[in-house]
N, C-alpha and C positions, 0 to 999 in steps of 0.2 A: 504494499499500500504505500510507502513513504517514497519510495522509485517513483509510480506513479503521480503524487502529488508533487514530489519536487519538478517531475516535467513539465506540470499543469503549471506552476508557481511562475517558470520560466516565461510563458508564453501569456498570463494574464496579470502580472505585473507591470505597467506601464514603462517604456526608456524612460531614460533623462530626457531625449530629445522631446518626447513625445508629453514629458512633466513640463517643462519648457513653454511649448504652447500651447496647453492650456493652461497655464498660468499668465500666459501671457492676452490671451482671449479672458481669463475673467479677471485681471486687471480693469481690461478695455470696458468692458462692460458696468463691473464696480463705479469707474470714473463716470461712465454716463449717466447712470443711475444716480451716483452722488450731486450729481450736475441739479438735476432736474428735484429733489426733495427738498432744497432749500427754499422752492418756492411756497410749502405748504406748513401751515404751522402744527398743524394735527402730525405730522411724522418728526420723530424726534433722533433717528438714525436709518442707519441698515448693515447686514453681516453675510456673509456667506454662510450656507447653508446646506444639508442634504451631505450626499458622498464624497461631494467635492472636497467641503469645509472636515470632515473626517477621512479624509487618505483613503476612500474604500471603494474608488470610482473606477470602472472599467475603462482599460482605454481605447473600446473598439465603440460604446457609445456613454462616455460621461457627459453628464447634462451641468451644468451651471446655474445653482439656483440662490437666487438674491432676494434674502429677504427684506421689507420694508418694517420698520416699526412705529407701529400707531401708538398715540395715545389712548390710555384704554377708554377716555370719556368720547371719543369718535364715537359717531353714528354707524348704523353699518352702511347706510345709503351714501355717506359721505367716507368712508372705511374702501368701499367699494369702485365709486365714481372716480377719486383721488388715486387709487393705486393704479386705475385702468389712463388713468392720464399720463402718471408719471411713465407709466410701461409702454405706452406707444410714444411717450415724447421723446423717451430716453433710446429707446431701440426703430427710432423711424429711419433709420439706414437698412431696417437688418429684415424688414416684410413682417411686422409686430402682426397677431392675431391673438384672441382670447381662445382659452383653454378656459373647464371647470371644473374644481370639487366641491369642497362647500361653498366658497365662492368664487369670483373668475381670477385668475390672474393672466398675464400676458407671458404669450413664448414667445422666441425669435430665435433666428439662426446664422453665427456669426462663426463661418469659414466651417460650417457639418457641426457645430459643437451649441446644443440647445442653450439655451437660457431663458430660465423661468425667472418672473420679476412679480414673486408672491407675499400678499401682506398679512400682517399677523400683528395683535395687541401684545404692547407693553401689561401685561400681568405677572403676579406671581404663580408660584408653582400650583395645579389646581385648581386655580379660578380663570380654567378656560373661555373665553366667548365665541375662538373659532379655532376648527380645526388645525389650523397653521399654528396656531399658538403653542402645540410641546414642540412644536419641531428645534426652536433654539433648544430648550433643556436638552434634547436628544443629540443636537450637535454638541454642547458641551459637558454630554455627560462622557458619548462618546470619546472626545479628543483628552478628556482625562483619564480613559476606563481601557481603551486599546493600547496594548505596546505598537511598535511597528510591524513587528511579527505576525501580530493577530492581526491588522490592517489588511495583511498580505491574503491571512486564510480568511479570511472576508470573502477578499475577491476571488478565491479559488470556490467557496461556496456558492457564492453569489452564481459566478459560470458555471457549475452543475445543476444549480435551477433551471439556468434560464436555458440550456442546454437541451433539459426534460420538462420545458412548457410549463412548469410551476414557478416561475418567479413574475410579480408583480404585483403592485396591491388594487390596482383597479377591478370595478365590478363584474367589466369584462371577463376575467382571469380570474379571482378570488383566490390570486396564486400569494407567495411568501416577497415581503418586501425587502428592498435593501436594509431598512431599521430592523427587520425579523430578522436578517443573516446574520446582521452585528451582534446583534441582542442574544443569538445561538451562539458566536464563537467565545463571545464576551463570557457566557454563562460553561461552555465545554471547554473552554480556553484553546481550542483548534479544531479543523476540519477532521481530522484525523477522529476524534474525539465526540464530534458533532454523529458523524455515521455512525461509529460502534453504540455511540446511546440510543441514536433513534432507532436503531436497529434494533431496541430492545425495551421499547417506549412500551408504557401499559396505559389503557386508556384511561382518559380524565386524569392523568398523571399531571403535575402541576410543575413545571421550571420557572425557579423562580420564585418569591416570599409573597403569601398573601394571606390574607385571613377573610378573605371575601369565597363562595363558593361559586362555581363555573359549572356549565353543562355543556361543555364541548368536545369532543371526538381527543386534544389535549392542550393545556391550556400554558401558552406563555405570556408571563407577566411581563408589563413595561417598567423597567425599575426605575422609572420613575414618575411612575405612578400604577400603587402597586394595588389599585384598583381595575387597574383596565387588561383586559385577555385579549393580548395581540391575535389569540388564535381565533377570536372569535368573526374576524375578515375575512378568513381561511374555508373554505369549502372542505369539507368532508372528503371528497374526493382526491383533491389537492391534497390532503394529510396523505391520504392512503398511500402514493404514487409516491410521497416522498421517505414513507415507512420501508415501504418495496425497492423502494430505490437505494435507498440506505443500505437493507439486507443482500441486497444484491451486489452490492458495491463491496462492501466488508470481506462477502464469501469469493470474489472473483475481480480485484481489481485492473480497471482496464482503463485507456483514454476515453474510448469509444463514447465512455457515459457524460464527456466534456464537449462530444461534438455533435452540432447541430441535425437533427435528424430530418431526414427527407420526405418531403409532403408523398403521402400515395395516396392512389381512389382504389378502393376497392373496386373487385368485379363481382363479390356476391351480393344475395339480400338486397337489390334495390328495389327489386319488387315488393318489400314490406316496407316502404322507406313512404310517411305521408309526407306531402312539403305543403306549405303554406306560404305563400311569398305575396307582399306586397312595398308599396314605397311609402315611404315619413320623408313630414316639410324635417329639412335639417335642425340638429337641436343635441344639448353637450351629450356627448358620448355614455358619463355617467347617468344621463338620465335617459337615454333612447334604453341602455342594455338594463335597466332597471323593470323599464317599462316593456321589453320581449322576454325578460324573464319571468316576470310574472304571466306574462300573457303562454307561456307557454306551458307553467304550469300549471294553469286555471285552465285551459284548452287540454291538458294530460287525463287531467280529471274527471271532465266531459267524454275524450273518449272512453276510459272507463266505465263510467255509466251509461255509455252507449254501446259496451260488450264488448268494444275495441282493447285487448290487451297490452299495454305500452309497456315496452322492453326498457326504452331509454329514449330520453330528448333531449334536442339542444337549439336554442337559437342561435342565428350569426346574421351578421350585419357591417356594411361596408362605410359605415358610420357616414355616408355619404346621403345616400338614394334609398337604398334595397334594404328588405331586411327580410329572412327565411328562416321560419320554425318551422323542423327537425322531428319527427317523432317516428322509433323504430316500432313496428307493431308484431305483434305473434302474426297475426294476418291480416290483409286488408279487406276482407271479404269475412264476414261469419255466418253463422247456420239463423236462419230465417225463425226457428223457433227458440226460446230459452225458459229453465226451470226459474223460477221464483221460489223462493221458502218462504211461508208462512209462521204463524205464534204456532205453539203446543196445543193440541186441540184440549188440553185440559185449562187452558186459560182461559176463560169465559167469554170475557169483554174482548178481546185480542182477536181468540176467533171469527166470531158474530163479525166482527169491524172487517177481519183481511176478506171471509165469504163476500161480504155481501158487497163491498168494494170492487171486488177482481174478478166476480162471477158470471156477469152481464157478456163480461170481454174477454174470457179466456178460452181458452183451445180445448183441454182440461182440468178439470181438477181433481185430486185424491187425496187420502190418505197416505204419509209414506210411512216406512219402515221405521224411520226414526222418529214418530210419532207427530211430526210437523204438516199438518195443510199445505199441501202443493200446488200450486198454479202453473200452471204451461202457456207462456206470452206468445206471442208473434210481434218480433221487430218490424217498426215502418221501414228502417232503413237495414242494409246487408252488410253495403261497403261503404268502406271509408270515407270515399270526397264526398260522394254524395251527404251521407250523415254529416261533414263537415261542412260541408258548402253552405246547407240549409239549416244548420246550428249558428253558423257565424252573421247570418243573413237576417235572423228571427231574434238574436241574445247579446249582442254586441255591446248593448247600455248594464248589464249584469256581467257579464263573466268578463269583458276586456276590459283591460286601465283604461281609465277616463282620457288618458293623453296620446292614446293611441287610435279610441275611435274614429275621429275625423280624418284618419288617416284610412282605416279600412274602408271606410265609406265612400271614399275616392277610387275602389278597388281591390280585390284581392285576387289570388289564383290558386285551385285546391289542385292537386295532382298526387300521381304517384309515380315513383322512380326517377330516370335521371338525365329523360331524353330531353329536355330545356334548358338544363343545367348546363352554366357553363363551368370550365376545366379547374375555376378557382373555388366556385359552386360546390364543385363534387369534392374536390378535395377537403371545405371541411363539413361535408355529410359526411363524407367518407371514417371519420371518427367516431360517426356510430357505429359502423359495422364492417370496422374492422379491430380486432382484439389489440385491446390499451399496449402501447409500446412499451411503457415500464415493465408488464408479464414477460416480455419475449426476453430481458436481460436473465429469465433463469434457465433458457434454453440449455 
């Protein structure tokens, strides 16, 4: 394991020339923002944050985060308005644009380096007014806690997570953030220790110190806020992948764990894939992803209620115009008749109610060997496409998030298979109909 880690460290640690270039870009951006903040009495200063400030950035895709400190008394409206003004004015030569987290912030690119101009409130630890308020505390804590060797161990862990598709805190990914990577290295001391410990982690195990109870697969405590569980933002699927990857790497360490996998397209099971496609009016990535994830969950439930067994589901969007909701079904065609189990015949009131409600429309009704009254019912729809098309036409207001209803009203398409899908969409859908790449490491 040590040999592989040593080889990877030589790849992920930025060269002196790269460090010099990144520092030059960061200093240029910092000066530009510093010039603009002088115009606003609500702003009390600025500082570097994120992986750049902590020395844990990756050479290939390191952002530079510049945090603008606002007086605690600043209204939310001014907080957003002024921070956007500062961001746009300071970055005007570099085609700035707005990105969204809890609050909007400005992003631009200088020589292929993303510059994020992010506002935060100058508050005491624990008195958070915005999501970004913790960031300066995170930066100071890690600057003090991580040794130079540990900073490089963070880089190795980030590369491992990124190569296996489980890195990134955004709602689309629900993976491990850069800060979580730093917390894990701080907690375990090295990448090797992280692999050994995570491969043996127990359900609900707490990493860190807290007196609060949390109900997540594992618990990762924020060292600057022991009431905050960082793992709450990570999906169970990604936690499971991390545990299995750690097991596989511990057993057979190899460089392949640090290399991006090529996307593949499945050749099987397309006939079982239900696809809903619609266009949306552009909005923040976090907002659209939140909406389409909720829609996918709601429609999975409706498919199940309609008799279609949903094996897996996922949404996909290009974040510009198109949304696809994918559902892998046990079958897209189901029998015309199905059994509805009623109450046991000993339950007088329930039995009477069930019989009177169902007797007129049932195909057959009888008393089963399980002591229950059984009704044989006829389905209106036996094909998933027809079922879902009619359902969406009639139930937009009750089963689709409010923010998506106007998008659906403009039109949607329900289909089965891959005939009308582009290559990139087939790649996205293939995640549902291929064995998870994480499991292939156990071959």
